Every structure is written in structure tokens, then in C-alpha cells.
C-alpha positions in Angstrom: 8.4 81.3 -23.1 5.9 79.1 -23.3 6.8 75.3 -22.3 5.1 73.0 -24.0 4.2 71.5 -21.3 2.2 74.3 -20.5 0.5 74.3 -24.3 -0.6 70.4 -23.4 -2.1 71.2 -20.2 -4.0 73.9 -21.8 -5.4 71.2 -24.4 -5.9 68.9 -21.9 -8.0 71.1 -19.6 -9.1 73.0 -22.1 -11.0 70.6 -23.9 -12.0 68.1 -21.1 -9.5 65.4 -22.4 -9.8 63.2 -19.5 -8.5 59.9 -20.6 -5.2 61.2 -21.7 -2.3 62.9 -19.0 0.7 65.2 -20.1 3.3 62.1 -20.7 0.7 60.3 -23.0 0.2 63.3 -25.1 3.8 63.3 -27.3 5.4 66.4 -28.5 4.8 65.7 -32.4 1.8 63.9 -32.3 -0.7 64.6 -34.3 -4.0 66.5 -32.8 -6.5 65.6 -35.2 -7.0 62.4 -37.3 -7.6 59.0 -36.6 -3.6 58.4 -36.0 -3.5 61.1 -33.1 -5.6 62.6 -30.5 -8.6 62.4 -32.5 -10.1 66.3 -32.5 -12.1 67.4 -34.4 -13.8 70.6 -36.3 -15.4 71.7 -32.6 -12.1 71.2 -30.8 -10.0 73.9 -33.3 -12.6 76.0 -32.4 -12.0 75.5 -28.7 -8.2 75.7 -29.5 -8.5 78.5 -30.8 -10.2 80.4 -28.0 -7.6 78.7 -25.8 -5.0 80.4 -27.1 -6.3 83.4 -27.4 -7.9 83.6 -23.2 -4.7 81.6 -22.0 -1.7 83.2 -23.9 -2.6 86.2 -26.1 -2.3 84.9 -29.3 -4.4 85.3 -32.1 -4.9 83.2 -35.5 -4.7 85.8 -38.4 -4.2 83.2 -41.2 -6.5 80.6 -41.1 -4.5 78.8 -44.4 -1.7 78.4 -42.0 -3.9 76.7 -39.1 -3.6 73.4 -40.1 0.3 73.3 -39.9 -0.2 75.5 -36.4 -2.9 72.7 -35.1 -0.2 69.5 -36.4 0.7 68.4 -33.4 1.6 70.1 -29.6 5.1 71.3 -30.9 3.8 73.2 -33.8 1.2 74.9 -31.8 4.1 75.9 -28.8 6.1 77.4 -31.4 3.6 79.3 -33.0 2.9 81.0 -29.8 6.2 81.3 -29.0 6.6 83.0 -32.6 3.9 85.4 -32.0 4.9 86.5 -28.7 8.1 87.2 -29.7 7.2 89.1 -33.1 
């Protein structure tokens, strides 16, 4: 089972987010938009690649991407669900 701190670390390292630490990235903080981390569509592509490379998980239904990438918690849940299916 993948732990949320592993996902947070990959997000921070993979997107070169030098101004934020794992502790500052709350589990339910929005990854996209002005209210949260503020990622954009280019970051979404990078996150998709990180999922595939680091966790061996692909997003097969792009309609669900908004929910999957909502927060570190939702991303971790998706990874674990996919790995267990």
C-alpha cells in the first residue's frame, strides 16, 4: 500500500515545487486552482507521467481525472485502488 507521504514527495519532487514541504501540503488540499496548491494543466500532464513512472498506474478514464487529481488524498486512494484491482 502506497502511503500519502510517498505521493506528496513525488508531487513535490516531480513538479520541482521547491517552496513547499510535505508538512505544508495538507492531505485534502486542492492540487489545482487558486484555493490550493495552484497547479495548472501542464502540471496535470506531469502528474500523469509521474503516476505511470513511479507507481505503475495509468488513468484510463480521463473524465475521472478531476476527481483523481483533487488532492493528495484522492490521488493516493486512486493509486492504491488501481494497484489492488
